[in-house]
Each structure stands twice: as structure tokens, then as C-alpha cells.
C-alpha positions in Angstrom: 25.9 191.5 87.8 28.7 190.4 85.6 29.0 191.1 81.8 27.3 189.0 79.1 28.7 185.7 77.8 28.1 184.4 74.3 26.6 181.0 74.2 25.4 178.6 71.5 24.9 174.8 71.1 27.6 172.7 69.6 27.2 172.0 66.0 25.3 168.7 65.4 25.2 167.7 61.8 24.8 169.5 58.5 23.2 172.9 58.2 23.7 176.4 59.4 25.2 176.6 62.9 22.9 178.2 65.6 23.3 181.9 66.2 25.1 182.7 69.5 23.0 184.2 72.2 24.0 186.8 74.8 23.6 185.4 78.3 23.6 188.1 80.9 22.7 186.3 84.1 24.8 183.1 83.9 23.7 180.8 86.8 26.7 178.4 86.5 25.8 174.8 87.0 22.9 174.4 89.4 20.5 171.6 90.2 17.1 171.5 91.9 16.3 168.1 93.4 12.7 167.3 94.5 12.2 165.4 97.8 9.4 163.0 98.6 7.2 163.1 101.7 9.8 161.4 103.9 12.5 163.9 103.0 14.4 161.6 100.7 15.6 163.0 97.3 13.7 161.7 94.4 16.0 159.8 92.0 14.7 160.4 88.5 16.1 161.4 85.1 16.8 165.2 85.3 15.3 167.8 82.9 18.1 169.9 81.4 17.4 173.7 81.0 19.7 175.3 78.4 21.3 178.7 79.2 19.2 180.4 76.5 16.0 179.1 78.0 17.0 180.3 81.5 18.0 183.7 80.2 14.8 184.1 78.2 12.7 183.3 81.3 14.9 185.5 83.5 14.6 188.6 81.2 10.8 188.2 80.6 9.4 186.9 83.9 12.0 188.1 86.4 13.2 191.4 84.9 9.8 192.2 83.4 11.1 193.0 79.9 8.7 192.6 77.0 9.7 190.0 74.4 11.0 192.5 71.9 13.4 194.1 74.5 14.5 190.7 75.8 15.2 189.4 72.3 17.2 192.5 71.5 19.2 192.1 74.7 20.0 188.4 73.8 20.8 189.2 70.2 18.1 187.0 68.7 14.8 187.4 66.9 11.5 187.6 68.8 10.5 184.2 67.3 13.7 182.7 68.7 13.1 184.2 72.1 9.5 182.9 72.0 10.7 179.4 71.3 13.2 179.5 74.1 10.5 180.7 76.5 8.0 178.0 75.4 10.7 175.3 75.7 11.8 176.5 79.1 8.2 176.8 80.5 7.4 173.3 79.2 10.5 171.8 80.8 9.9 173.5 84.2 6.2 172.4 84.2 7.2 168.8 83.2 9.8 168.7 86.0 7.2 169.9 88.6 4.4 167.5 87.4 6.7 164.5 87.0 8.7 165.3 90.2 12.0 165.3 88.3 15.2 167.2 89.0 16.1 170.3 87.1 19.7 170.9 86.0 20.6 174.4 84.8 23.7 175.7 83.1 26.4 174.4 80.7 25.8 170.7 81.5 25.5 169.6 77.8 28.8 171.3 76.8 30.8 169.9 79.6 29.6 166.4 78.7 30.6 166.9 75.0 34.0 168.3 76.2 34.5 165.2 78.3 33.7 162.9 75.3 36.2 164.8 73.1 
């Protein structure tokens, strides 16, 4: 496994910028596309999973860490980790129920960089 990367959203408006998170298991840009019964890809609006949501789910559900350990490893509070977990679970469930693609990784940042 490679070393951690620091990640945070771009600043959007006034207020305190978000605290960077340590992302240990960077997946790169990856998409999961559902197929219909005939084997054709379903063309629907994708659900975007942020890197911190993926990392929180990876640490808690895949690595088996408790929320306190996972939060410490990401460099955030337990509350922040809990919100990332809840958001990630909701997005994955929504994608499964609505049969929508899931896009993981730095998609949002690359779009912002292209607009700059």
C-alpha cells in the first residue's frame, strides 16, 4: 500500500476551509456502471463518492477499525468520520436502489481544474 495523501474539498464561499483528511487507500478514478437485464449499460446520472467517504468506509467496514481508530488515522474527529460514513452509505444505497453509476475518486477536483 502506498503512503497517505492529504485531501480536502476546494473552498466554496465564505467561512473556514475544510480540514484536510489523510487518505491512505487512494483508489484513483474508478467507475461502477450497472447493466440492465439485456447486458446494456444503464445510462443515468452518476453518484459521486468523495475520497473521504471512500476512505471512511474502507477503514471501518473493510479494515475493521472502530470509528475512533479510523478518525485518528484520517486526522479528523469521530463526528466528521461518522458524517463521511453516513454520507457514503447513503450514496451507495441510493446508487443500488436507483440503478445509477458510482464514480469514485478525485472527479470533482479535476472538473474544477478544467474550469480554471
